[in-house]
C-alpha positions in Angstrom: 98.5 33.2 -36.7 94.9 34.3 -37.0 94.9 35.4 -33.3 98.0 37.5 -33.9 96.3 39.3 -36.9 93.1 39.9 -34.9 95.1 41.3 -31.9 97.2 43.4 -34.2 94.1 44.9 -35.8 92.6 45.6 -32.5 95.8 47.3 -31.4 95.7 49.5 -34.5 92.0 50.4 -34.0 92.1 51.1 -30.2 95.6 52.0 -29.1 97.4 53.8 -31.9 97.1 57.6 -32.2 96.9 58.6 -35.8 98.1 61.9 -37.1 95.8 64.2 -39.0 96.5 64.9 -42.7 98.2 68.3 -42.0 100.6 66.8 -39.4 101.4 63.8 -41.6 102.2 66.2 -44.5 104.5 68.3 -42.3 106.3 65.3 -41.0 106.7 64.0 -44.6 108.4 67.2 -45.6 110.7 67.1 -42.6 111.6 63.5 -43.4 112.2 64.3 -47.1 114.4 67.2 -46.3 116.5 65.3 -43.8 116.8 62.4 -46.3 118.1 64.7 -49.0 120.6 66.3 -46.6 121.8 62.9 -45.4 122.1 61.7 -49.0 124.2 64.7 -49.9 126.4 64.3 -46.8 126.9 60.6 -47.7 127.7 61.6 -51.3 130.2 64.2 -50.1 132.0 61.8 -47.7 132.1 59.2 -50.4 133.5 61.6 -53.0 136.1 62.8 -50.5 137.3 59.3 -49.6 137.3 58.4 -53.3 139.6 61.3 -54.1 141.8 60.5 -51.1 142.2 56.9 -52.1 142.9 57.9 -55.7 145.5 60.4 -54.5 147.1 57.8 -52.3 147.4 55.2 -55.1 148.7 57.9 -57.5 151.5 58.8 -55.0 152.2 55.1 -54.3 152.5 54.2 -58.0 153.8 57.4 -59.3 
């Protein structure tokens, strides 16, 4: 386990390319915007299906 942690740390120090602060901020904004859009799309589809199911059962019972 200790060897794994040491190798992982070395990998992070030597082989990972880190973004600068400006790039990280820009990517954070992009991820936040797409997350909000995806959440709104999911909410919309859920609302639509909810109304369709309610309409179906209203017709079935009524």
